[in-house]
OpenMM code with the backbone's topology and positions (N, CA, C; nanometers):
from openmm import Vec3, app, unit

residues = "UNK UNK UNK UNK UNK UNK UNK UNK UNK UNK UNK UNK UNK UNK UNK UNK UNK UNK UNK UNK UNK UNK UNK UNK UNK UNK UNK UNK UNK UNK UNK UNK UNK UNK UNK UNK UNK UNK UNK UNK UNK UNK UNK UNK UNK UNK UNK UNK UNK UNK UNK UNK UNK UNK UNK UNK UNK UNK UNK UNK UNK UNK UNK UNK UNK UNK UNK UNK UNK UNK UNK UNK UNK UNK UNK UNK UNK UNK UNK UNK UNK UNK UNK UNK UNK".split()
positions = [
    Vec3(-4.5281, -1.5048, -2.9238),
    Vec3(-4.5601, -1.6160, -3.0062),
    Vec3(-4.4639, -1.7215, -2.9729),
    Vec3(-4.5079, -1.8431, -2.9874),
    Vec3(-4.4595, -1.9565, -2.9536),
    Vec3(-4.4471, -2.0508, -3.0723),
    Vec3(-4.3223, -2.0765, -3.1248),
    Vec3(-4.3171, -2.1618, -3.2528),
    Vec3(-4.2315, -2.2767, -3.1991),
    Vec3(-4.2569, -2.4006, -3.1778),
    Vec3(-4.1861, -2.5016, -3.1380),
    Vec3(-4.0882, -2.5523, -3.2422),
    Vec3(-3.9941, -2.6058, -3.2173),
    Vec3(-3.8674, -2.6762, -3.2913),
    Vec3(-3.8215, -2.7980, -3.2166),
    Vec3(-3.7943, -2.8972, -3.3068),
    Vec3(-3.7510, -3.0250, -3.2365),
    Vec3(-3.5984, -3.0338, -3.2836),
    Vec3(-3.5385, -3.0913, -3.1725),
    Vec3(-3.3825, -3.1043, -3.1863),
    Vec3(-3.3717, -3.2515, -3.2312),
    Vec3(-3.2912, -3.2704, -3.3413),
    Vec3(-3.2628, -3.4114, -3.4115),
    Vec3(-3.1449, -3.4606, -3.3145),
    Vec3(-3.1160, -3.5869, -3.3374),
    Vec3(-3.0006, -3.6647, -3.2719),
    Vec3(-2.8772, -3.6050, -3.3064),
    Vec3(-2.8641, -3.5330, -3.4000),
    Vec3(-2.7323, -3.4648, -3.4480),
    Vec3(-2.7189, -3.3205, -3.4002),
    Vec3(-2.8309, -3.2725, -3.3121),
    Vec3(-2.8480, -3.1501, -3.2543),
    Vec3(-2.8765, -3.0402, -3.3537),
    Vec3(-2.9494, -3.0881, -3.4600),
    Vec3(-3.0022, -2.9830, -3.5481),
    Vec3(-3.1505, -2.9536, -3.5232),
    Vec3(-3.1848, -2.8132, -3.5650),
    Vec3(-3.3164, -2.7766, -3.5341),
    Vec3(-3.3737, -2.7246, -3.6786),
    Vec3(-3.5035, -2.7131, -3.7096),
    Vec3(-3.5437, -2.6250, -3.8117),
    Vec3(-3.6339, -2.4984, -3.7402),
    Vec3(-3.6129, -2.4085, -3.8179),
    Vec3(-3.6433, -2.2751, -3.7747),
    Vec3(-3.7895, -2.2669, -3.8343),
    Vec3(-3.8913, -2.2470, -3.7538),
    Vec3(-4.0153, -2.2288, -3.8156),
    Vec3(-4.0606, -2.1383, -3.9156),
    Vec3(-4.1390, -2.1573, -4.0114),
    Vec3(-4.1431, -2.0622, -4.1497),
    Vec3(-4.1863, -1.9337, -4.1075),
    Vec3(-4.3056, -1.9199, -3.9894),
    Vec3(-4.3288, -1.7736, -3.9734),
    Vec3(-4.2082, -1.7011, -3.8935),
    Vec3(-4.1206, -1.7701, -3.8264),
    Vec3(-4.0070, -1.6961, -3.7774),
    Vec3(-3.9132, -1.6714, -3.9022),
    Vec3(-3.8769, -1.7465, -3.9678),
    Vec3(-3.7830, -1.7402, -4.0890),
    Vec3(-3.8416, -1.6128, -4.1720),
    Vec3(-3.9752, -1.6052, -4.1961),
    Vec3(-4.0338, -1.4810, -4.2854),
    Vec3(-4.0105, -1.3454, -4.1928),
    Vec3(-4.0520, -1.3486, -4.0648),
    Vec3(-4.0292, -1.2326, -3.9885),
    Vec3(-3.8747, -1.1827, -3.9941),
    Vec3(-3.7893, -1.2752, -3.9679),
    Vec3(-3.6564, -1.2328, -3.9562),
    Vec3(-3.5835, -1.2349, -4.1006),
    Vec3(-3.6412, -1.2747, -4.1840),
    Vec3(-3.5701, -1.2702, -4.3364),
    Vec3(-3.4598, -1.3858, -4.3276),
    Vec3(-3.4833, -1.4992, -4.2782),
    Vec3(-3.3881, -1.6082, -4.2842),
    Vec3(-3.4084, -1.6760, -4.3790),
    Vec3(-3.2983, -1.7164, -4.4553),
    Vec3(-3.3072, -1.8164, -4.5692),
    Vec3(-3.1913, -1.8964, -4.5716),
    Vec3(-3.1696, -1.9787, -4.6722),
    Vec3(-3.0287, -2.0723, -4.6813),
    Vec3(-2.8997, -1.9847, -4.6803),
    Vec3(-2.8456, -2.0280, -4.5950),
    Vec3(-2.6984, -1.9456, -4.5786),
    Vec3(-2.6987, -1.8472, -4.4502),
    Vec3(-2.8096, -1.8277, -4.4163),
    Vec3(-2.8444, -1.7366, -4.3096),
    Vec3(-2.7627, -1.7739, -4.1690),
    Vec3(-2.7021, -1.6847, -4.0960),
    Vec3(-2.6190, -1.7185, -4.0020),
    Vec3(-2.6925, -1.6685, -3.8683),
    Vec3(-2.7303, -1.7656, -3.7660),
    Vec3(-2.7915, -1.7246, -3.6478),
    Vec3(-2.6837, -1.7297, -3.5234),
    Vec3(-2.6866, -1.6236, -3.4164),
    Vec3(-2.6084, -1.6241, -3.3169),
    Vec3(-2.6859, -1.6798, -3.2060),
    Vec3(-2.6313, -1.7625, -3.1194),
    Vec3(-2.6906, -1.8187, -3.0126),
    Vec3(-2.6025, -1.7739, -2.8741),
    Vec3(-2.6734, -1.7343, -2.7587),
    Vec3(-2.6321, -1.7065, -2.6294),
    Vec3(-2.7222, -1.7650, -2.5270),
    Vec3(-2.6674, -1.7829, -2.4181),
    Vec3(-2.7623, -1.7890, -2.3040),
    Vec3(-2.7621, -1.6632, -2.2101),
    Vec3(-2.8895, -1.6558, -2.1700),
    Vec3(-2.9083, -1.5528, -2.0656),
    Vec3(-3.0305, -1.6052, -1.9599),
    Vec3(-2.9541, -1.6026, -1.8327),
    Vec3(-3.0494, -1.6531, -1.7367),
    Vec3(-3.1215, -1.7779, -1.7649),
    Vec3(-3.0358, -1.8905, -1.7853),
    Vec3(-3.0804, -2.0183, -1.8148),
    Vec3(-3.1746, -2.0339, -1.9356),
    Vec3(-3.1865, -1.9232, -2.0340),
    Vec3(-3.2573, -1.9377, -2.1513),
    Vec3(-3.1712, -1.9142, -2.2729),
    Vec3(-3.1880, -1.9848, -2.3854),
    Vec3(-3.1363, -1.9517, -2.5110),
    Vec3(-3.1886, -1.8382, -2.5785),
    Vec3(-3.0994, -1.7692, -2.6338),
    Vec3(-3.1381, -1.6371, -2.7025),
    Vec3(-3.0746, -1.6668, -2.8570),
    Vec3(-3.1640, -1.6620, -2.9487),
    Vec3(-3.1110, -1.6649, -3.0869),
    Vec3(-3.1397, -1.5305, -3.1554),
    Vec3(-3.0483, -1.4886, -3.2338),
    Vec3(-3.0699, -1.3879, -3.3270),
    Vec3(-2.9936, -1.3977, -3.4605),
    Vec3(-3.0667, -1.3295, -3.5488),
    Vec3(-2.9935, -1.3272, -3.6888),
    Vec3(-2.8762, -1.2770, -3.6798),
    Vec3(-2.7817, -1.3168, -3.7228),
    Vec3(-2.6587, -1.2289, -3.7578),
    Vec3(-2.6550, -1.1502, -3.8681),
    Vec3(-2.6404, -1.0266, -3.8834),
    Vec3(-2.6627, -0.9510, -3.9810),
    Vec3(-2.5282, -0.8679, -4.0170),
    Vec3(-2.5147, -0.8455, -4.1469),
    Vec3(-2.4219, -0.7412, -4.1789),
    Vec3(-2.4702, -0.6077, -4.1774),
    Vec3(-2.4202, -0.4952, -4.1214),
    Vec3(-2.4534, -0.3806, -4.1130),
    Vec3(-2.4082, -0.3103, -4.2495),
    Vec3(-2.5113, -0.2360, -4.3047),
    Vec3(-2.4743, -0.1574, -4.4314),
    Vec3(-2.4215, -0.0147, -4.3727),
    Vec3(-2.3764, 0.0525, -4.4587),
    Vec3(-2.3434, 0.1905, -4.4078),
    Vec3(-2.4484, 0.2778, -4.3699),
    Vec3(-2.5800, 0.2541, -4.4489),
    Vec3(-2.6837, 0.3225, -4.4099),
    Vec3(-2.7306, 0.2906, -4.2865),
    Vec3(-2.7185, 0.1729, -4.2464),
    Vec3(-2.7657, 0.1060, -4.1158),
    Vec3(-2.6815, 0.1850, -4.0019),
    Vec3(-2.5598, 0.1912, -4.0207),
    Vec3(-2.4711, 0.2541, -3.9246),
    Vec3(-2.4905, 0.3944, -3.8999),
    Vec3(-2.5138, 0.4615, -4.0261),
    Vec3(-2.5459, 0.6130, -4.0338),
    Vec3(-2.6491, 0.6360, -3.9602),
    Vec3(-2.7719, 0.5573, -3.9840),
    Vec3(-2.9119, 0.5702, -3.9273),
    Vec3(-2.8942, 0.5491, -3.7568),
    Vec3(-2.8102, 0.4620, -3.7085),
    Vec3(-2.7781, 0.4261, -3.5757),
    Vec3(-2.7333, 0.5349, -3.5022),
    Vec3(-2.6128, 0.6081, -3.5773),
    Vec3(-2.5444, 0.7087, -3.5370),
    Vec3(-2.6073, 0.8689, -3.5381),
    Vec3(-2.6872, 0.8727, -3.6406),
    Vec3(-2.7569, 0.9868, -3.6669),
    Vec3(-2.9086, 0.9981, -3.7015),
    Vec3(-2.9775, 0.9536, -3.5865),
    Vec3(-3.1304, 0.9149, -3.6073),
    Vec3(-3.2072, 1.0194, -3.6618),
    Vec3(-3.1645, 1.1452, -3.6432),
    Vec3(-3.2565, 1.2850, -3.7044),
    Vec3(-3.1742, 1.3145, -3.8191),
    Vec3(-3.2758, 1.3557, -3.9154),
    Vec3(-3.1961, 1.3998, -4.0509),
    Vec3(-3.1424, 1.5504, -4.0227),
    Vec3(-3.0391, 1.5875, -4.0688),
    Vec3(-2.9763, 1.7151, -4.0644),
    Vec3(-3.0557, 1.8322, -4.1203),
    Vec3(-3.0471, 1.9496, -4.0627),
    Vec3(-3.1092, 2.0683, -4.1281),
    Vec3(-3.0714, 2.0874, -4.2659),
    Vec3(-3.1728, 2.1337, -4.3570),
    Vec3(-3.1433, 2.1530, -4.4675),
    Vec3(-3.0376, 2.2780, -4.4800),
    Vec3(-2.9538, 2.2640, -4.5842),
    Vec3(-2.8588, 2.4005, -4.5882),
    Vec3(-2.8514, 2.4449, -4.7204),
    Vec3(-2.8283, 2.5731, -4.7269),
    Vec3(-2.8169, 2.6318, -4.8696),
    Vec3(-2.6825, 2.6972, -4.8636),
    Vec3(-2.6517, 2.7448, -4.9904),
    Vec3(-2.5130, 2.7899, -5.0060),
    Vec3(-2.4710, 2.9219, -4.9193),
    Vec3(-2.5870, 3.0079, -4.8934),
    Vec3(-2.5672, 3.1221, -4.8132),
    Vec3(-2.5425, 3.0646, -4.6526),
    Vec3(-2.6125, 2.9698, -4.6286),
    Vec3(-2.5818, 2.9187, -4.4582),
    Vec3(-2.4383, 2.8706, -4.4550),
    Vec3(-2.4273, 2.7964, -4.5761),
    Vec3(-2.2751, 2.7312, -4.5701),
    Vec3(-2.1645, 2.8262, -4.5771),
    Vec3(-2.1949, 2.9324, -4.6599),
    Vec3(-2.0749, 3.0457, -4.6475),
    Vec3(-2.0665, 3.1104, -4.5149),
    Vec3(-2.1988, 3.1570, -4.4603),
    Vec3(-2.1806, 3.2234, -4.3457),
    Vec3(-2.1248, 3.1315, -4.2109),
    Vec3(-2.1481, 2.9942, -4.2304),
    Vec3(-2.0830, 2.9100, -4.1264),
    Vec3(-1.9229, 2.9087, -4.1423),
    Vec3(-1.8796, 2.9084, -4.2518),
    Vec3(-1.7546, 2.9011, -4.3104),
    Vec3(-1.6721, 3.0323, -4.2450),
    Vec3(-1.7587, 3.1462, -4.2783),
    Vec3(-1.6986, 3.2757, -4.2468),
    Vec3(-1.6999, 3.2924, -4.0873),
    Vec3(-1.8002, 3.2431, -4.0269),
    Vec3(-1.7759, 3.2310, -3.8833),
    Vec3(-1.6682, 3.1726, -3.8074),
    Vec3(-1.6557, 3.0374, -3.8738),
    Vec3(-1.5428, 2.9682, -3.8170),
    Vec3(-1.4098, 3.0296, -3.8542),
    Vec3(-1.4023, 3.0799, -3.9732),
    Vec3(-1.2448, 3.1277, -3.9732),
    Vec3(-1.2365, 3.2498, -3.9088),
    Vec3(-1.3358, 3.3487, -3.8903),
    Vec3(-1.3149, 3.4558, -3.7759),
    Vec3(-1.2665, 3.4124, -3.6601),
    Vec3(-1.3468, 3.3077, -3.6191),
    Vec3(-1.3126, 3.2416, -3.4775),
    Vec3(-1.1684, 3.1960, -3.4667),
    Vec3(-1.1157, 3.1416, -3.5654),
    Vec3(-1.0043, 3.0721, -3.5823),
    Vec3(-0.8899, 3.1555, -3.5800),
    Vec3(-0.9074, 3.2806, -3.6413),
    Vec3(-0.8103, 3.3902, -3.6480),
    Vec3(-0.8298, 3.5182, -3.5997),
    Vec3(-0.9215, 3.5132, -3.4782),
    Vec3(-0.9550, 3.6371, -3.4104),
    Vec3(-0.8549, 3.6602, -3.3181),
    Vec3(-0.8141, 3.7902, -3.3097),
    Vec3(-0.7116, 3.8399, -3.2266),
    Vec3(-0.7600, 3.8631, -3.0902),
    Vec3(-0.7118, 3.8092, -3.0119),
    Vec3(-0.7929, 3.8321, -2.8611),
    Vec3(-0.6973, 3.8377, -2.7563),
] * unit.nanometer
topology = app.Topology()
chain = topology.addChain("A")
for resn in residues:
    res = topology.addResidue(resn, chain)
    for name in ("N", "CA", "C"):
        topology.addAtom(name, app.Element.getBySymbol(name[0]), res)
């Protein structure tokens, strides 16, 4: 998709409406700019919520646990820590 913008004499641009909608950009949004191989790359600067970070670190949901499984795991851990060997 190509969505053109015109640079003003003050160096300002308008972000096309379709791009604003796709990226969720509104008044007060911050955009990050960088250059890569002679091209400008623009991305929405976002704040990461705890949920975003958690999903990035743990993409798969953990297995369901019940009380018996938890007690068994604790017992195994304690036995391994205090085993005489």
